[in-house]
C-alpha positions in Angstrom: 7.2 18.0 24.3 3.8 19.3 25.1 4.1 22.0 27.9 3.9 25.6 26.6 3.8 29.0 28.1 0.9 31.4 27.4 0.3 34.7 29.2 2.1 33.9 32.5 0.9 30.3 32.7 2.4 26.9 31.7 -0.1 24.4 30.3 -0.4 21.4 27.9 -0.2 22.6 24.3 -3.8 21.4 23.6 -5.1 23.7 26.3 -3.4 26.8 25.0 -6.1 29.1 23.4 -5.5 32.4 21.6 -8.4 34.7 20.5 -9.1 34.7 16.7 -9.1 38.5 17.1 -5.5 38.5 18.2 -3.6 40.9 15.9 -0.8 38.3 15.6 -3.4 36.0 13.9 -5.1 38.7 11.8 -2.1 40.8 10.8 1.1 39.0 11.7 1.4 41.9 14.1 4.2 40.6 16.4 7.8 39.8 17.0 9.4 36.4 17.6 12.7 34.7 18.5 14.1 31.2 18.4 16.8 30.4 20.8 18.7 27.0 20.6 19.5 25.0 23.7 21.8 22.0 23.8 21.8 19.9 27.0 20.0 22.7 28.8 22.4 25.4 27.8 21.0 28.4 25.8 23.0 29.8 22.9 23.1 33.5 22.3 20.4 34.2 24.9 21.3 37.8 25.6 21.6 39.0 21.9 18.3 37.2 21.1 16.4 39.0 23.9 18.0 42.3 22.9 16.8 41.9 19.3 13.3 40.9 20.5 13.0 44.1 22.6 14.4 46.2 19.8 11.8 44.7 17.4 9.0 45.3 19.8 10.1 48.9 20.1 10.4 49.4 16.3 6.8 48.3 15.7 5.4 50.1 18.8 4.4 47.2 21.0 4.6 48.4 24.6 6.0 45.3 26.2 9.4 44.6 27.6 10.5 41.8 29.9 14.1 41.9 31.1 16.5 39.1 30.4 15.9 37.5 33.8 12.2 37.1 33.2 12.7 35.6 29.7 15.5 33.3 31.0 13.1 32.0 33.7 10.5 31.1 31.0 13.1 29.5 28.8 14.7 27.4 31.5 11.2 26.3 32.7 10.3 25.1 29.2 13.6 23.2 29.0 12.9 21.6 32.3 9.3 20.7 31.5 9.9 19.3 28.0 12.1 16.4 27.2 14.9 16.6 24.7 18.7 17.2 24.6 18.5 19.6 21.6 15.7 22.1 21.8 14.6 25.3 20.1 12.8 27.8 22.4 10.3 29.8 20.4 9.3 33.2 21.9 6.4 35.1 20.4 4.8 38.5 21.4 1.9 39.9 19.5 0.1 43.2 20.0 -2.8 41.3 21.5 -6.5 40.8 20.9 -8.7 43.8 20.1 -12.5 43.8 19.9 -12.5 44.6 16.2 -10.3 44.2 13.1 -8.9 47.6 12.4 -5.5 48.5 10.9 -4.4 51.2 13.4 -2.7 50.1 16.6 -5.2 49.7 19.4 -4.7 51.3 22.8 -4.7 49.6 26.2 -4.7 46.1 24.8 -2.4 43.6 26.6 0.2 41.9 24.5 -0.1 38.1 24.0 3.0 36.2 25.1 3.5 32.6 23.9 6.5 30.3 24.1 7.2 26.6 23.5 10.0 24.2 23.0 10.6 21.9 20.0 13.2 19.5 18.9 16.1 20.7 16.7 19.0 18.8 15.2 22.1 18.2 17.2 24.7 21.0 17.0 27.2 20.8 14.1 30.5 19.3 14.8 33.7 20.5 13.1 34.0 17.4 11.0 33.5 17.4 7.2 32.4 13.8 7.2 29.6 14.5 9.7 28.1 17.7 8.4 25.3 18.1 5.8 26.3 19.9 2.6 23.3 22.1 1.5 22.0 22.6 -2.0 20.2 25.9 -2.5 18.1 27.6 -5.2 18.3 31.2 -6.2 15.6 33.8 -6.8 15.0 37.5 -6.6 14.0 38.8 -3.1 10.4 40.0 -3.3 9.8 40.6 0.4 9.0 43.9 2.1 11.6 46.6 2.8 11.9 46.1 6.6 13.5 42.7 6.7 15.6 43.9 9.6 12.5 43.4 11.9 12.0 39.8 13.0 8.2 40.0 12.4 5.9 37.1 12.7 4.5 38.1 9.3 6.7 35.6 7.4 4.7 34.9 4.3 7.4 36.3 2.0 10.0 34.2 3.7 7.8 31.1 3.6 7.1 31.6 -0.2 10.8 32.0 -1.0 11.8 29.0 1.1 9.0 26.9 -0.6 10.4 28.0 -4.0 13.6 26.1 -3.3 12.0 23.3 -1.2 9.5 22.4 -3.9 12.4 21.8 -6.3 14.3 19.6 -3.9 16.7 22.2 -2.5 17.4 22.9 1.2 17.1 26.7 1.0 16.8 29.6 -1.4 19.4 32.4 -1.8 17.9 35.8 -2.4 19.2 38.7 -4.4 17.8 42.2 -4.9 17.0 44.0 -8.2 20.7 45.0 -8.6 21.7 41.3 -8.6 23.2 41.7 -5.1 23.0 38.9 -2.5 20.7 39.7 0.4 20.2 36.6 2.5 18.2 33.3 2.3 14.6 32.4 3.0 15.4 31.7 6.7 19.2 32.3 7.0 21.9 34.8 6.6 24.4 34.2 3.7 28.1 34.3 3.2 30.8 33.6 0.6 34.4 32.7 1.1 37.0 33.8 -1.5 40.7 33.4 -1.2 40.3 32.7 2.5 38.2 35.8 3.2 34.7 35.5 4.8 32.4 38.0 3.1 28.8 38.7 4.0 26.3 41.5 3.0 26.2 44.5 5.4 23.3 44.9 7.7 20.5 47.1 6.3 16.7 47.0 5.8 17.1 44.1 3.4 18.7 41.7 5.9 17.8 40.3 9.3 20.5 41.0 11.9 21.0 37.3 12.7 22.2 36.3 16.1 24.4 33.5 14.7 25.7 36.0 12.2 26.6 38.4 15.1 28.3 35.7 17.1 30.2 34.1 14.2 31.7 37.4 13.0 32.7 38.4 16.5 34.2 35.0 17.2 36.2 35.0 13.9 37.5 38.5 14.6 38.4 37.8 18.2 39.8 34.3 18.0 41.3 33.8 14.5 43.3 35.4 11.8 40.5 34.8 9.3 39.7 38.0 7.5 36.0 39.1 7.6 34.4 41.7 5.3 30.9 43.1 5.5 30.2 44.5 2.0 27.9 44.2 -1.0 28.2 40.8 -2.6 27.1 40.3 -6.2 25.6 37.1 -7.4 28.5 36.7 -9.9 30.7 36.5 -6.8 28.4 33.9 -5.3 28.8 31.7 -8.3 32.6 32.2 -8.3 33.0 31.7 -4.6 35.3 29.1 -3.1 32.8 28.4 -0.3 29.2 29.5 0.4 27.6 29.3 3.9 24.2 30.0 5.4 23.7 30.5 9.2 20.8 30.4 11.6 20.2 29.6 15.2 19.3 26.0 14.5 21.7 25.3 11.6 24.7 27.1 13.1 27.1 27.4 10.1 25.8 25.3 7.2 28.1 24.7 4.3 26.6 25.0 0.8 28.0 22.7 -1.9 25.6 23.6 -4.7 23.9 26.8 -5.8 21.2 26.6 -8.5 22.6 23.3 -9.8 26.2 24.6 -9.9 28.9 23.2 -7.7 30.4 25.6 -5.2 34.2 25.5 -5.7 35.1 21.8 -6.1 31.7 20.7 -4.7 33.2 19.7 -1.3 32.9 21.2 2.1 35.7 23.8 2.6 38.6 24.2 5.0 37.5 27.7 6.0 34.1 26.3 7.1 35.9 23.7 9.1 38.0 26.3 11.0 35.0 28.6 11.5 32.8 25.8 12.8 35.5 24.6 15.2 35.8 28.2 16.6 32.0 28.6 16.8 31.6 25.3 18.6 34.2 26.4 21.1 32.9 29.9 21.9 29.1 29.9 21.2 28.2 29.7 24.9 30.0 33.0 25.7 27.1 35.2 24.5 
């Protein structure tokens, strides 16, 4: 996969050039999205574009393409790049100024970049065929606007690396009150007595698109009870099941937290039911 999109043109990746004065490079001053596509079908396209436009508005970047324009770009990248399972990365930075200065520049065109990359095949609702994740735990030390999907991801990268360097697949984060926030690159959930529980959306948590879709699917198509409330780390360690979600992972079951088995250490029945429903309905968004 080598064809990318940059500022209204498609080109080989090696020909794509962005100014070193671009504020995305200098400040991480931009917004991004990653949209999964399986066999050419985009998952959660509308909510992803809505979140991108909201993020651009929140940080004052005057750029807004409608869904039709973004869909045209995404579909062209799928067509021009080989692969059954693709992630479509969309990136809008404030653009390149003539100097490095913290204040937002005026009359600078945004930089728009997009490319396709391979992602794992979608999960199937089969305990024998899904990966059980093992995660580390640490205090959340990121900034206080985690609800914005900023390209400035150093805090997330460092937290993910904390777990990765110890052989874990992810890192669960908690705030100073020992309350679960999310993970380095995922939203987080516990299951207790058949109830799916996840922290409520606020400035500590990215409003994940898979999260949005999963909760809506569970509420609409099942009798599984869903709660959005504060979750303590004591509850995490006492949970029957723990999950993390992202666009590329879908619903990932966690079997070990900081070296301690989750429940009996096996993938749970509530995950199985939730993944089956998600698989059935994920293209409705």
